[in-house]
N, C-alpha and C positions, 0 to 999 in steps of 0.2 A: 657692241655697246661697251663704253668704258665703265668699269666696275670700280667703284670706290665704296667707302664706308656707307655713305648715303643711300647709293643705289642698291647696296646690299640690304641696308634697313628697310627700303621700300619693297623689295622683294619679300622679305620676311613678313612685313605687316600686311601686304596684299594676298600671300599665298599660304603662310604658315602662323598666321597670328593666333589661331586656336590650337597650335601644337606646343607641347612642352619639349624642350631640347635638353638632353642629358649627354654630356661629352664624358668619356671614360679615357684615362691615361694612367700610366704608372706614375709619371713625374708630375708634380704640382706646378701650377704657374707663379704661385707666391709661396714663400716659406718664411718662417719666423725663427729668429736666432736672438740670443741674449747679448747685448752690447751695452757696456757701462752701467749694467744693473737694469737696463729697460729691455723691453721686447721690441725688436726692430724687424720691419717687413723688408725681404729682399727678393729680387727676381733673379731666378737661377739662369745662368748664362746657357740657355738652351734655344737654338733657333727654332725648334719645333714648338716649344711652349710659348715663346714671344709671337710666333704667328697665329697660334691657336687663341691666345689671349685677345689678339685683335678681333678674331671671329666672335668670341663669347662676348666681348664688350659691346659688340654691335647687335648680336642676336639676343642676349640674356640667356636665362636657363640655369642649369646646375653642372658644375664640373666635379666628378667623382675622381679622386686621385689619393695615393698613399702619402700620408704625413711623413715628412722626412726632416723638418727642421727641429732643433733642440727645444724650442719654444712653442711649437705648433699647437700642443695641447692647451696651453695657457692662452693663446691667441684666439682660440675658438669662442665665439660669443653665444652660440645656441648649439650646445651639447657638442657635436663634432663638426660643426659648420661655422662659417662666416661669410660675410658679403665682401666682395672684392671688385677692383682694387681699392685700396683704403682711401685714396684721394678723391675717387669718384666711383662709388659702388654701382656695379652694373649686373653682377650675377653671383650666385651662390657657390662657394667652394665647400664640397662635402668631403671630408677626409676620412679614411679608415686606417687602421693601425695594424702594421705587420710585426710579428715577432722577430727577433734576431735570426732565429733558425729559418722563418719563412723567407725572409729577405735573402739569406744566404743561399738557400736552396732554390727558390723561385727566380729571384733577380740575378744574382751572380751566378747561380748554378745553371739551371735548365735554360733560362732565357739567354744568358751570355756565354755559356760554355758549350751549349748544344745548337740553339737556334741561330744564333748570331754568326758563328763560323761556318754553320751549314749553308746559310743564305749569302754569304759573302765569299766569293771565290778568291780568297787570299792565301790558300794553301796552308790554312792552320786547321788541324784535324779537330772535329767536334767531339766532346766528350759527352756520351750518353749514359746517365746515372738513373736507375730505376726509383731510387729515393728522391731525387730532385724532381723528376717526372710526377710523382705522387703529390709533392708540395706544390709544384706548378698547378696541377688540377685542383688542389684544394684552395689555393689562392684565386684562382679564376672562379671558384664557387663563391668565395668570400666577396669578391667584387660583385657577382651576379646578385647576392643577396642585398647588398647596399644599393646597388642600382634599383633592384625591384622595390626596395622600401621608399625610393624617391618618385616611383611612378604614380601620377595622379589618376590618369585615364589611359589605359594601354592602347586604345584606339586613335589617340591623340598625342602620342609620344614618339619621339625619335631619339633613338639612342646611337650615338656616334661614337665609335671605339678607336682608339688609336694604338697601333703597332703590334709588334710580335709578342708581347707579354700576354696577350689575350686571345690566343688562338682557339681556345675552347669556349670562351665567354659567349658568342653569338648563339650558339647551339643551346647553351643553357638557358638564356634568356627566352630564346623561341619556345623552348619546352614548357617554360614556366608561363609565359604570356604570348600566345601565337599571334596576337594582334599588335604587338609592338612593330614598329618600323626599325629594324636593326641594321647598321651599316658600320662599315670598318675601313679604315685606311691603313694599309701596310706600308711602313715608311721605308723599310729596307728592300734590297732586292728579292726577286723570288727566283730561286735556282732552277736549272733543268732537271728533268726527271731522273736522269742517271745520278746526280749528286743527291738529290732529295730522297731517293729511295733507300739510302743507307739508314735513315732514321726509324728506329724500331717502332715509334708511335706514329709514323707518318698518316695512316688511315684515319686515326682519331683527330689529328690535327686538321687534316683536310675536311672531315666531316664537321668538326667545330666551325671552321671558316664558312662552310656552306650553310650555316645557320643564318648568315647574313642576307638580307634582301638586296644589298649593293655592296661590292668588295671593290676598293679601289687600289691601284698601283700607281707609282710614278710613270711608268713607260708601257707602252703597248707590248714591247718584248717581255717585259714581266707578266704581263696578262697572258701572253702566248705560252709562256712556260708553265704558267698555273694551269691553264686549259689542258696542256699536254700531260701535266703530272696527274691531274684528276682523272683525265680519260684513261691512263694506264695503271691506275691504283683502285679506283672505286667503281662500283656499280652506279653509274651516273650517266646522264646523256649531256654531251657537250654539243651546243648549238651555236656555231661560229657565225651564223647569218644574224642571230640575236645577241651575240656575244654574252650568252648566257649558259648556265649549267643547271641541269635539272636532276633533283634527288629527292626521293621520297615524295614525289608530286609537289615540290616546291621549287620555285625558281631563284637563283642567285645571278644577278647580273654582275659582270666583272668589267670594269672600265679603267682606262688610264686617266689620272688626274695629277698632272705634274704640280707639285707643291710649290708655293712661293713665298713672299715676305711681305711686311707692311712697308712698301717703298717710302711712304711719306714720314713713316715713324723714324726710319733710319736716316732719312734727309734731315729732319727736324733735329735729330740728336747730332749730326755732323755739323750743323750750322749753329748749334747752341753755344753760347759764350764759354760755359764750364768746359766743354769740349776742347775749344781752341786754348783754353788755359792749361787743360790737361795735356794737350800736344806739346805745348811749350815745356811744360815740366818734364815730360818724357825726353825731349830732346837734351835738356840739361842734365837730368839724372843718368841718362844712359850715355852721355858723352858722344852725342850724334851730330854735333854741329858740322855743317858742310858736307855730310855724308849722304849718299844714296842708301835707301833702306829697302830691304826685302822683308817679307812677312809670311810667317806660316801660323795658322790658327786651326788647332786640332786638339782633341783629346788624345792622350798617349795610348793610341789604339793601333793594332797591328794592321788594320785595313787602310790606314791613313797614309802610308808609305814615309813615315818620317825617317827611318834609317837609310831609305834610298836618297831621300832629300838631302840628308847630311853628307852622304857619300858624293851626291852631285856638287854640293858647295865645296868639298874638298878638291874635286876635279876642276870647279870654277876657279878658285884661288890659284891653283897650280898652272892651269892653263892660260888664265888671263891675269897675271901678275899685276898689271897696272891698276886693277881694282883692289889691291891690297891697300888698306888705310884710306879706301875711297868708298867702301861699300860694306854695310853690316847687315846680317841676316837676323831678324828676331823671330824666335819661336815660341809662341804661346802654346804650351802644352800641359794643362792641368792633368795631374795624375787621376787615374781612373780604375776601378776594378782590380785593385792591387791584391784582392783575395784570390785572384785567379793567377796561377803560375805563369802563363804565357805573357800576361801583363807585367808581371814582376821582372820576367826576363827581358821584356821589351824596354822596360825602364833603366834596366842596368846597361843594355847595349847602347841607347841613346846616350846616357852619361858618359860612356866609354868613348864614343864617336865624337861628341862634343868636345871632351878634354883633348883628344888626339888633334883635332882641327885647331883649337885655340892655342895649343902649345906649340904647334908647328908654324903657325902664321901669324899669331898675335903679336903685337908690338906696342909697348907703352900703355896708354890708355885705350888703344884701339883693340876690340875683340872682333874677330870675324863673324862669330855667331854668339848671340845672347839667348839663353834659354830661361824663359820665366814660367814657373810651374805653378804659380799661385792661381787662385780662381778670381776671375774677373767679372764684373756685371756686364750685360750686353751694352750698356751705355759707355761703360770704361773701354771695352774692346773698339768701339767706333773711333775713338781717338787714336788707336793703333792702325785702323784702316786709314785714317787721314795722314798718318805718318808715312805709310809704306808708299814708295814709288811703285813697287810691285808686289804681288802675292803669288805664292806657289801652292797649288792645290793638286798634289800627285797622288790622290786616292788610288789604292789597287782595285778597289771596288766600292762604289757608293750609290745609293738609291737615288738621291738628288745632289746633295750638299748645298745647304742654304748659305754656307760662309761665302761662296762665290757671288751670290746674289746680293748679300749684305755688303760686300766690299763694293760692288758696282754701285749700289745706291748711296753708299757713304762718300764716294769721291765726287762731292759736289763742285770741286774746283776744276773738274773736267779733265784731269790727267790721272794717270796710272794704267798699269798693265796687269792683266789677269793671265796667269799660267795655269792651264787646266788639264787634268787627265781625261782621255776620252772615255775612260770606265766610269764616269760620273754621270747621273742623269741630267745635270746642268750642262753638260757639254752638248746635249741635243739642242739647247736653246740659245746658250751664249756662244754664237759663233764667231763672235769677235775676239774670242780668247786666243792666246797662243797654245796650241796643242802640245802637250808633252806625254811620252810614254813613261809611265811610272816605274817601269821594269828597266829603263835605259837611263841611268844616271848622267852619262855623258851628254845625252840628248837634252836632259834638263839644264846642265851647265850651259851648254851652247845657247840654249833658249834664254836663259837668264841673261847671258851676254847680248843676244840679240835684243831683247826688250830694253835693256839699259842703253843700247846704241841706237836704236830706231829713233827716227825724227819724232819730235813732240806732236807735231800735227797729225802723224799716221796713228800715234797711239790715242790721240784725243778723238780721232774719228771712230776707232774701234770701241772706245770706252762709250761715246754718245749714242752708238747703235745699241750696245747692250744695255745702257741705262733706259733709253726708251722701251726695250722689250720688257725689262723687269717692272718698269712703271706701269705698263699696260697689263702685263701678266702678273698680277699681284695677288696676295692672299684673299683679297675679296673677290676676285674673278674665280679663283680656285674655289672658295667656299660657295659662290653662286652656282657655279657648275655642278659641284656635288649635291647642293640642296635642290637644284632644278631636276636633277636625275631622280632624287628621292621623290619629288612631287609627282613625277610621271610613273611611279611604280603602281602596278595593278593592285587595287584595293581588294581586301578580304570581303568575301560575302558576309 
């Protein structure tokens, strides 16, 4: 069955009409800022938030998230809540408020200094701090209290939790209301047991996650790692025939659900007149007339392979000098998590490499590499996707990487080349991509050259196959498969 918004809505109306759906994430889908003395609504540039917003617009319900915009409190129309999106209200956004200390210790601290490097095999050492762990626990408890306050009937409520910020939340919810249907999607990889076992609070994290009725990962490989980790850490029974884990007489089903995007939304953005105007403005303002363009779209994060990418571009311009003044690479790299020393060091390294490449090869108005560190809306990023003849995604480790799918969906003109690391979940699906080993900059350089030199027909054929895949395997299919798995969960007596 082809899943689109209408078919997903039909499934919800037929099978889940009497259920309340509460989605929980750290990041909110809409935030509010002050602009020109007025409060303005913006959509954060988050592939995950965009994808889940499409789900919530279809199914309705309540989204619980931390308020992060400077005008978020003022924008709330009912206490800590408002109805979104503003143009066509579909669901409730319930905000909770974290103190600066809570944000530093729970988000920048334990979530991103401990769990993030622990789960991404990118050779960055996790930092385990007991104070940050205590704050992580207290913020999970804070979210639990807000979620429970939104529950009307525990027997008719599905809670859908997102990501590694809430490893403890499922157990807290189940202990408070055993009849809730609690599910979670873990958006980053799950490491093998030998890596995970260094975490001092590993057993508590696993026990928290086993509070879920259904736990989803991107890949079966991540599920297998989780099974092995639980089997070797806790007193629990792993049943590989049922793909379930039994602990304290309760079952947690563990399944792969490769997440995707709203294909039609990106295609519509790509075809929009304002995107075409923005495209022409970019060509003019960045002096790109007549040039081939490469693109990178990543937060400045050490898992994304940005220094390796810049090293590859240095090799490319040295090895293939005919592309000097004929090819420019644009790196969109908004800064993030600069509270964390490893991110500050990465930012300094990227600046140094960028300056070195541009000073060595740049001539006149032509810059080999253009780095844009500003924050762009998702709609603005689509103009860059339209601009780029190729995109390089050489993540060292990535759960899925939705940028790859966004690029494919946005290339409505039928041209473009995707260079993709095999260490992304997307590589399992987008088999028309050019594979690049992120730890081998010379291979990346050679593949950039290959992608530029290949016949247009060959690239168009690769792209067409990937577009067809992403169009079919979209966010609505992902949502439907997850909800169908919840529908088939055994009911409590």
